[in-house]
C-alpha positions in Angstrom: 81.8 94.3 55.8 78.2 93.7 55.4 75.6 96.4 55.8 74.3 95.1 59.2 77.8 95.0 60.7 78.4 98.6 59.6 75.0 99.6 61.0 75.8 97.9 64.4 79.1 99.7 64.5 77.5 103.1 63.8 74.8 102.5 66.4 77.3 101.5 69.0 79.5 104.5 68.2 76.6 106.8 68.6 75.1 105.2 71.7 78.3 104.7 73.7 78.9 108.5 74.4 75.3 108.9 75.3 75.4 106.0 77.8 78.7 107.3 79.4 77.7 110.9 79.4 75.9 110.9 82.7 78.2 108.6 84.6 80.7 111.3 85.7 78.2 114.0 86.7 75.9 112.4 89.3 74.8 115.1 91.7 75.6 114.9 95.4 72.8 115.1 98.0 73.9 118.7 99.0 73.4 119.9 95.4 70.1 118.2 95.1 68.7 119.7 98.3 70.0 123.1 97.3 68.3 122.8 93.9 65.0 121.8 95.6 65.1 124.7 98.1 65.9 127.3 95.5 63.1 129.5 94.3 61.8 129.4 90.7 64.2 131.3 88.4 67.1 131.2 90.9 70.4 130.9 89.2 71.8 128.8 92.0 69.2 126.1 91.1 71.2 125.1 88.0 72.1 121.4 88.1 75.7 122.1 87.3 76.0 124.8 89.9 76.5 122.7 93.0 79.2 120.3 94.1 79.4 117.1 92.0 80.2 113.7 93.3 82.1 111.7 90.6 81.8 108.0 90.4 84.7 106.1 88.8 83.9 103.5 86.1 85.6 100.1 86.2 85.3 98.8 82.7 88.3 96.6 82.3 89.1 95.3 85.8 90.4 97.0 88.8 92.2 100.3 88.4 93.9 100.1 91.8 97.7 99.7 91.8 99.1 96.3 92.8 100.1 97.6 96.3 96.5 98.3 97.1 95.4 94.8 96.0 97.8 93.1 98.4 100.4 92.0 95.9 104.0 92.4 97.0 105.8 95.4 95.7 109.1 93.4 95.2 109.1 90.0 93.7 112.8 89.3 94.4 113.2 87.9 98.0 116.8 89.0 98.3 116.0 92.6 97.4 113.0 92.5 99.8 115.4 91.4 102.5 117.8 94.2 101.6 115.0 96.8 101.8 114.0 95.5 105.2 117.6 95.7 106.4 117.9 99.2 105.0 114.6 100.3 106.7 115.9 98.9 110.0 119.2 100.8 109.7 117.4 104.0 108.9 115.1 103.4 111.9 118.1 102.8 114.2 119.8 106.0 112.9 116.6 107.9 113.6 116.4 106.6 117.2 120.0 107.6 117.8 119.4 111.1 116.4 116.2 111.5 118.5 118.1 110.4 121.6 120.9 112.9 120.8 118.3 115.7 120.3 116.7 114.8 123.6 120.1 114.9 125.5 121.0 118.3 123.8 117.7 119.9 124.7 117.6 118.4 128.1 121.2 119.2 129.0 121.1 122.8 127.7 
């Protein structure tokens, strides 16, 4: 590698942590107001002392799972139909159980 390419890599490696250092520790408004109200020399006025609001960084696209993005969880239509049937069977069984519980508590 040439000298300039190496120099660019070194500069990038040195600056990247410095740029990303403050992204995860942005102070919330409560901590900022507490720091402003504290008297001079007060230990509670430390910037790291209050609650911290973290902000996620989205460098390489969305970090949300596919279910949150609206994509179907199951790509096989037959399996999706089976899951729907299974949910319906469980729901009917729950309704029967709930009705049985109601008759037992109502009749006793």
